[in-house]
N, C-alpha and C positions, 0 to 999 in steps of 0.2 A: 504494500500500500504506500503510495507516494502522493504528495501534494506539491505541484510545481508553482512556485511564486515568481512571476515575471519580474526581472530586474531591468533588462534592456529589451524592449520590444523589437527594435531594429538591429540588435546584435552588434557584432564587431566589423562586419563587412558591408555596412549600409552604403548605398550608392552604387552597388553592383546589381547584376541581374539575379544573383543568388540570395534569396531571403534567408535570414537567420534570426535567432533570438537567444537570450541568455536568461537562465532562471536559477533560483536556489530551490533544491528539491529535498526537503526533509521527509523521512519515511521510516517504515519498518518492513523488513523482509523476513519471511519465514524460512528457516533453515531445516532441511531434513538431512540428518547425518547418518550415514550407514557405515558401520565398521565391521568388516567381515570377522575379525578376531577380537574386536573390542566392543565398546558401547555403541548403541544405535539410539536414535531418538530425534526429537524436535527441539529446535532452538530458535533464537531470534537474532536479527542483525539490525538494531536501530542505527540509522545513518543520516548524515547531512551531506548532500552532494551539490557541487556547482555543475550545472548542466547547460551545454551548448547544443542547440538544435539547428541543423542546416536542412533547408527544404530544397532538394535538388531535382525533383521531378513533380509532376502534377499530383500524384498520390503517394509520394515517398519522402521520408525525411530521415536524416542520420542523427545520432546522439553521441556526444562525447561527454563523459562525466568523470570528475575527480572529487574526492571528499574524504571523510573520516567515518569509521564505523566501529561499533562495539560488537564483538562476537560473543554471544551469550548462548552457550550450548547446553545440552543435557549433562547431567552429572557424570563425570568421568570421561566425557567425549574427547578431550584433548590433553589428558593428564601428562602424557609423555613429553609434551612440548610446552604449552603456555596456559592451559585452561582458558578462562574467559579473558579477553584482552581487547584493547583499542588498537586499531590499525588504519593506515591509509588505504583507500580503496579507489579503484578505477574501473570504468565500464565503457563499452562501445555497443551501439545498437542501431537498429533500424525500426521505423514504423511504416506500416502500409495503412494509409488513411482510406478506409472503405466507406466512410460517410463523413459529413461535415463535423460530426461531434464524437466520432469513435475511430480508433485505429488498433490494428494488431501490432503488438510490440514484441520484438525479439532482442534480447540484450545478453551480452556475455562479459564477464569481468571477474575480478578478484576482490573479495573472497566469496561473493555470492554465486559464482558459476553461471550456468545457463538459466535464463529466465524467459518465459513465454507468457504473455498475458494480453489484456485489452486495456487501452488507455482511453479515458473519457475526457472530453473538453466540456467543462461545466460552465 
């Protein structure tokens, strides 16, 4: 779940034929951790991201995100390394805008991995 708060509606490359915008995107991702020989379970990743959107075709846009996240996993999920911790995060993604107010979102990054969902413009 994310909420995008627009900061620059015309982005960084205004004056060109490529529209863009810049937002702050706080949110909470759900983490499903599977450990074949260790703990499995559900955790959370609260995060705050700086999000740059580039609209490069009629129904397509790209996403570049950088931010900070708190990885909060199930008990024992990462005891060999760090347990729960704060980390920098980065993600890349695309949106296919299938209507004026909704888009299919595919995003990949660290630490959240692959994400597929629907984005709504309210």
